C-alpha positions as CSV (number, residue, x, y, z in Angstrom):
1,M,-22.6,-7.3,6.4
2,S,-20.6,-7.5,3.0
3,T,-16.8,-7.1,3.1
4,I,-14.7,-5.8,0.3
5,G,-10.9,-6.4,0.3
6,F,-8.3,-4.4,-1.6
7,L,-4.8,-5.6,-2.4
8,F,-3.1,-2.4,-3.2
9,F,0.3,-1.9,-4.7
10,S,0.8,1.8,-5.9
11,G,2.7,4.4,-4.0
12,P,1.3,7.9,-3.5
13,Y,1.5,10.5,-6.2
14,Q,2.8,8.3,-9.0
15,S,-0.5,7.4,-10.5
16,E,-4.3,7.7,-9.9
17,S,-4.4,4.2,-8.2
18,P,-4.3,5.6,-4.6
19,E,-7.2,8.0,-5.4
20,T,-9.1,5.1,-7.1
21,T,-8.6,2.9,-4.0
22,I,-9.7,5.6,-1.7
23,E,-12.8,6.5,-3.7
24,L,-13.9,2.8,-4.0
25,A,-13.3,2.3,-0.3
26,K,-15.3,5.4,0.7
27,A,-18.1,4.3,-1.5
28,A,-18.1,0.9,0.1
29,L,-18.1,2.4,3.6
30,E,-21.0,4.6,2.7
31,K,-23.0,1.5,1.6
32,G,-22.3,-0.1,5.0
33,M,-19.7,-2.5,3.8
34,N,-16.7,-3.6,5.7
35,V,-13.4,-2.5,4.0
36,K,-10.1,-4.2,4.3
37,I,-7.0,-2.7,2.5
38,F,-3.6,-4.5,2.4
39,C,-0.9,-2.1,1.3
40,Y,1.9,-3.9,-0.5
41,M,5.1,-2.8,-2.1
42,D,5.1,1.0,-2.6
43,A,1.6,1.3,-1.3
44,V,3.0,1.3,2.1
45,N,4.1,4.9,1.6
46,C,0.5,6.0,1.1
47,V,0.1,5.8,5.0
48,K,3.5,7.5,5.7
49,V,3.2,10.3,8.2
50,G,4.4,13.7,7.1
51,Q,3.3,14.0,3.5
52,K,3.4,17.6,2.3
53,K,0.1,19.5,1.6
54,V,0.3,21.0,-1.9
55,P,-2.7,23.1,-3.2
56,G,-4.6,21.3,-5.9
57,V,-3.2,17.9,-5.0
58,I,-5.1,15.2,-3.0
59,N,-3.1,14.5,0.2
60,I,-3.1,10.7,0.4
61,E,-2.1,10.6,4.0
62,E,-5.2,12.6,5.1
63,Q,-7.5,10.4,2.9
64,F,-6.2,7.2,4.5
65,R,-6.6,8.8,7.9
66,E,-10.2,9.4,7.0
67,L,-10.7,5.8,5.9
68,I,-9.3,4.4,9.1
69,A,-11.4,6.9,11.1
70,R,-14.5,5.6,9.3
71,G,-13.6,1.9,10.2
72,A,-11.5,0.7,7.2
73,D,-9.0,-2.1,8.3
74,V,-5.6,-1.0,6.8
75,R,-2.8,-3.3,7.0
76,L,0.8,-2.7,5.9
77,C,3.4,-5.1,4.6
78,T,6.0,-5.0,7.4
79,L,8.9,-6.2,5.0
80,C,7.8,-3.6,2.4
81,M,8.1,-0.9,4.9
82,L,11.5,-2.2,6.2
83,V,13.1,-2.2,2.7
84,R,11.6,1.3,1.9
85,G,12.6,2.8,5.3
86,T,8.9,3.7,6.1
87,R,8.9,4.0,9.9
88,A,6.1,6.5,10.8
89,F,2.7,5.6,9.7
90,I,-0.8,6.6,10.4
91,E,-2.2,5.6,13.8
92,G,-4.7,2.8,13.3
93,A,-3.0,1.1,10.4
94,K,-1.5,-2.2,11.3
95,R,1.8,-3.9,10.4
96,A,1.0,-7.2,8.7
97,G,2.6,-9.9,6.6
98,T,1.7,-11.8,3.5
99,P,-0.5,-14.3,5.5
100,D,-2.8,-11.4,6.1
101,I,-3.5,-11.3,2.4
102,A,-4.9,-14.8,2.7
103,D,-7.0,-13.7,5.6
104,I,-8.4,-10.7,3.7
105,V,-9.3,-12.9,0.7
106,E,-10.9,-15.5,3.0
107,E,-12.9,-12.8,4.9
108,S,-14.0,-10.8,1.9
109,D,-17.0,-11.3,-0.4
110,R,-14.9,-9.7,-3.2
111,V,-11.3,-8.6,-3.6
112,L,-10.0,-6.0,-5.9
113,V,-6.3,-5.8,-6.9
114,I,-5.2,-2.3,-7.7
115,S,-1.7,-1.7,-9.0
């Protein structure tokens, strides 16, 4: 089975990068691919618990919950979480470090960087 990796940098609600990452990951899962996402820098806040639901705005937390439920491997930079004060995150996401980026690159057939 093919694997696609994402190195993802952008926080929620500041650009369309989270939505792009989510839609590409969903498409890959629908094609039967393995999906691995490393949330780096502000992207760690995309899996922060307690994001407000606003009519007409895609809730990034819910979208990442769906990806994890569908089998996506979502890893969060622990240092990035620490300096941003991100404590509560979606169940199923995993704390990780920069060596995990190398693992994702090695395990993936393709890697996309989305900032």
